[in-house]
C-alpha positions as CSV (number, residue, x, y, z in Angstrom):
1,M,0.0,0.0,0.0
2,D,1.3,3.5,-0.8
3,R,2.7,5.6,1.9
4,V,0.2,8.2,3.1
5,P,1.8,11.5,2.3
6,E,2.1,14.4,4.6
7,V,-0.7,17.0,4.0
8,T,1.9,19.3,2.4
9,D,2.7,16.7,-0.3
10,V,-0.4,17.1,-2.4
11,P,-0.3,20.9,-2.6
12,S,3.3,20.7,-3.8
13,M,2.0,18.9,-6.9
14,L,0.3,22.0,-8.0
15,P,1.9,23.1,-11.3
16,E,4.2,26.1,-11.2
17,S,2.2,28.3,-13.5
18,W,-0.8,28.1,-11.1
19,Q,1.1,28.5,-7.9
20,A,0.8,32.3,-7.9
21,V,-3.0,32.4,-8.3
22,L,-3.9,29.3,-6.3
23,G,-1.1,28.9,-3.8
24,E,-2.9,30.7,-1.0
25,E,-5.9,28.4,-1.5
26,L,-3.8,25.4,-0.6
27,E,-3.1,27.0,2.8
28,T,-6.7,27.3,3.9
29,P,-8.3,25.0,6.5
30,Y,-10.8,23.5,4.0
31,F,-8.0,22.4,1.6
32,K,-6.0,20.8,4.4
33,Q,-9.1,18.9,5.5
34,L,-9.8,18.0,1.9
35,T,-6.3,16.6,1.5
36,E,-6.6,14.6,4.7
37,F,-9.9,13.2,3.5
38,V,-8.7,12.1,0.1
39,E,-5.5,10.5,1.5
40,A,-7.6,8.6,4.1
41,E,-9.8,7.4,1.2
42,R,-6.8,6.2,-0.6
43,T,-5.9,3.9,2.3
44,E,-9.3,2.3,2.2
45,H,-10.5,2.4,-1.4
46,K,-9.3,2.7,-4.9
47,I,-9.4,6.4,-5.9
48,F,-9.2,7.9,-9.3
49,P,-7.3,9.5,-10.8
50,P,-3.9,8.4,-9.3
51,R,-2.4,10.9,-6.9
52,D,0.1,12.3,-9.4
53,E,-2.7,13.1,-11.9
54,V,-5.1,15.0,-9.6
55,F,-3.9,18.3,-11.1
56,A,-3.3,16.9,-14.6
57,A,-5.6,19.4,-16.2
58,L,-3.7,22.3,-14.7
59,D,-0.4,20.7,-15.6
60,A,-1.4,20.2,-19.2
61,T,-2.8,23.8,-19.6
62,P,-0.7,26.5,-17.9
63,Y,-2.6,29.4,-16.4
64,D,-1.5,32.0,-19.0
65,K,-2.3,29.6,-21.9
66,V,-6.0,29.0,-21.1
67,K,-8.1,29.9,-24.1
68,V,-11.1,27.7,-23.3
69,L,-12.3,26.3,-20.0
70,V,-14.6,23.2,-20.3
71,L,-16.2,22.3,-16.9
72,G,-17.0,18.7,-16.1
73,Q,-18.5,17.3,-12.9
74,D,-16.3,14.6,-11.4
75,P,-13.8,12.0,-12.8
76,Y,-14.8,8.8,-14.5
77,H,-14.9,6.1,-11.8
78,G,-14.0,3.0,-13.9
79,E,-10.7,1.3,-14.0
80,G,-8.2,3.2,-16.1
81,Q,-10.6,5.9,-17.1
82,G,-10.1,9.1,-15.2
83,H,-6.7,10.6,-15.6
84,G,-7.3,14.2,-14.6
85,L,-8.9,15.8,-17.7
86,C,-12.6,16.1,-17.8
87,F,-14.4,13.9,-20.5
88,S,-11.0,12.3,-21.4
89,V,-9.8,8.7,-21.0
90,R,-6.4,7.2,-21.5
91,P,-5.5,5.6,-24.8
92,G,-6.7,2.0,-25.0
93,V,-9.8,2.8,-22.8
94,K,-13.2,2.5,-24.4
95,T,-14.7,6.0,-25.2
96,P,-17.4,6.8,-22.7
97,P,-21.0,7.7,-23.9
98,S,-20.7,11.4,-23.2
99,L,-17.5,11.7,-25.1
100,R,-18.9,9.7,-28.0
101,N,-21.7,12.2,-28.2
102,I,-19.1,15.1,-28.2
103,F,-17.3,13.4,-31.1
104,K,-20.6,12.9,-33.0
105,E,-21.4,16.6,-32.6
106,L,-17.9,17.5,-33.8
107,K,-18.4,15.3,-36.9
108,E,-21.8,16.9,-37.6
109,E,-20.3,20.5,-37.3
110,Y,-17.0,20.1,-39.0
111,G,-17.0,16.7,-40.7
112,Y,-14.1,15.5,-38.5
113,P,-13.8,11.7,-38.3
114,V,-14.6,10.1,-35.0
115,P,-11.2,9.1,-33.5
116,D,-10.4,5.6,-32.3
117,N,-9.7,6.9,-28.8
118,G,-10.9,9.3,-26.2
119,Y,-7.6,10.9,-25.2
120,L,-8.1,14.7,-25.2
121,M,-4.6,15.7,-24.3
122,P,-4.1,17.4,-27.7
123,W,-6.9,19.8,-26.8
124,A,-5.4,20.5,-23.4
125,Q,-2.1,21.3,-25.0
126,Q,-3.7,23.9,-27.2
127,G,-5.1,25.8,-24.3
128,V,-8.4,24.0,-23.5
129,L,-8.5,23.6,-19.7
130,L,-10.5,20.3,-19.2
131,L,-11.5,20.9,-15.5
132,N,-13.7,18.8,-13.4
133,A,-15.5,20.5,-10.5
134,V,-14.5,17.6,-8.3
135,L,-11.0,16.2,-8.8
136,T,-11.2,12.7,-7.2
137,V,-13.7,9.9,-7.0
138,R,-14.0,6.4,-5.4
139,E,-13.9,3.5,-7.8
140,G,-17.4,2.6,-9.0
141,E,-19.1,5.4,-7.0
142,A,-19.9,8.5,-9.0
143,N,-20.0,11.8,-6.9
144,S,-18.5,10.0,-3.9
145,H,-16.1,12.9,-3.3
146,K,-18.8,15.6,-3.9
147,G,-19.1,18.2,-1.2
148,K,-15.8,17.5,0.4
149,G,-14.1,20.7,-0.7
150,W,-13.0,20.2,-4.2
151,E,-15.7,22.6,-5.5
152,K,-14.3,25.4,-3.5
153,F,-10.9,24.8,-5.0
154,T,-12.1,24.5,-8.6
155,D,-14.3,27.6,-8.1
156,A,-11.0,29.4,-7.3
157,V,-9.6,28.0,-10.6
158,I,-12.6,29.4,-12.5
159,R,-12.2,32.8,-10.7
160,A,-8.5,32.9,-11.5
161,V,-9.1,32.4,-15.2
162,A,-12.0,34.8,-15.1
163,G,-9.8,37.4,-13.3
164,R,-7.2,37.5,-16.1
165,T,-6.9,40.5,-18.4
166,D,-6.7,38.1,-21.3
167,P,-10.2,36.8,-22.1
168,A,-11.2,33.2,-22.3
169,V,-14.2,31.1,-23.4
170,F,-16.1,29.2,-20.6
171,V,-18.0,26.1,-21.7
172,L,-20.9,25.2,-19.3
173,W,-22.7,22.1,-20.4
174,G,-25.6,21.0,-18.2
175,N,-27.3,22.5,-15.2
176,Y,-24.5,21.7,-12.8
177,A,-21.9,23.6,-14.9
178,K,-24.3,26.5,-15.5
179,K,-24.5,27.2,-11.8
180,K,-20.9,28.5,-12.1
181,L,-21.9,31.4,-14.3
182,P,-21.9,34.0,-11.5
183,L,-18.1,33.3,-11.1
184,I,-17.5,34.7,-14.6
185,D,-17.3,38.3,-15.7
186,T,-19.4,38.0,-18.9
187,T,-18.5,41.5,-20.0
188,R,-14.9,40.4,-20.6
189,H,-15.2,36.6,-21.2
190,A,-17.4,34.6,-23.6
191,V,-19.7,31.8,-22.2
192,V,-21.0,28.9,-24.3
193,Q,-23.9,27.2,-22.5
194,G,-25.9,24.2,-23.5
195,A,-27.2,20.7,-22.7
196,H,-24.8,18.2,-21.3
197,P,-23.5,15.6,-23.8
198,S,-24.7,12.8,-21.6
199,P,-27.1,10.3,-23.2
200,L,-29.7,11.6,-20.9
201,S,-29.7,15.0,-22.6
202,A,-28.0,14.2,-25.9
203,K,-31.1,15.1,-27.9
204,L,-30.7,18.7,-26.7
205,F,-26.9,18.7,-27.1
206,F,-26.9,17.5,-30.7
207,G,-27.3,20.3,-33.1
208,S,-26.4,23.0,-30.6
209,R,-23.1,23.6,-32.5
210,P,-21.0,24.4,-29.4
211,F,-17.7,24.0,-31.2
212,T,-18.7,26.6,-33.8
213,Q,-19.6,29.0,-31.0
214,I,-16.4,28.3,-29.1
215,D,-14.3,28.8,-32.2
216,E,-16.0,32.1,-33.2
217,A,-15.5,33.4,-29.6
218,V,-11.8,32.3,-29.5
219,K,-11.1,34.1,-32.8
220,A,-13.0,37.2,-31.7
221,Q,-10.7,37.3,-28.6
222,G,-7.7,37.3,-30.8
223,H,-6.5,33.8,-30.1
224,D,-5.6,31.0,-32.5
225,P,-8.5,28.6,-33.1
226,V,-8.5,25.2,-31.6
227,D,-7.8,22.2,-33.8
228,W,-10.4,19.8,-32.5
229,R,-9.2,16.9,-34.7
230,L,-7.7,14.0,-32.7
231,P,-5.2,11.5,-34.2
232,D,-6.0,7.9,-34.3
233,L,-3.7,5.9,-32.0
234,G,-4.1,2.5,-33.6
235,P,-4.8,-0.7,-31.7
236,T,-4.0,0.7,-28.3
237,G,-6.4,3.6,-28.8
238,S,-9.5,1.7,-29.8
């Protein structure tokens, strides 16, 4: 079993580009309690993502490079799925239903072929912050770490991006994400809202043309558009 780290270990994993805007958040009582909770959970249960990928979204997309922020809810809770980027799964892991619907909409909008994998790292590396509101989950138990403090931390992430001089595009899919709208200064930033791509609301998601809206807003803000095409990864990516 892994050593249970000191409470200070987890904050030290915060990527350097985010330290200046989130560092103080990690010193608050709620975050220390949150860290203790998650580490205690790891001694009793299998927790996703692995400890070194909890801040993977922030690591992949530096603070000053964020062009688009996509907000998810909590990590996938199946073996090998969640790796710290919302909606994304590792190469070789079956593409989950919500992500399949995202790919279908992309194909409808732009004609891009559906990739043989659900690995969204190429988006993150272009400035798309794929942020879940809750950053950890117990295996097989969706929302098991909801209400433990992660939401306060990720609200701080949203505020940090919204507080920049450089504008960004915030993507809020579903009622849960739309509740974060008050955190965003809509006079300076663009917001794309719509139905969640989950099978439960896919009928409303399909045809909403979110990627066209995102791209138009990104270009209007003076940023390079996102190339949403993903490479096929072969047998390991199917």
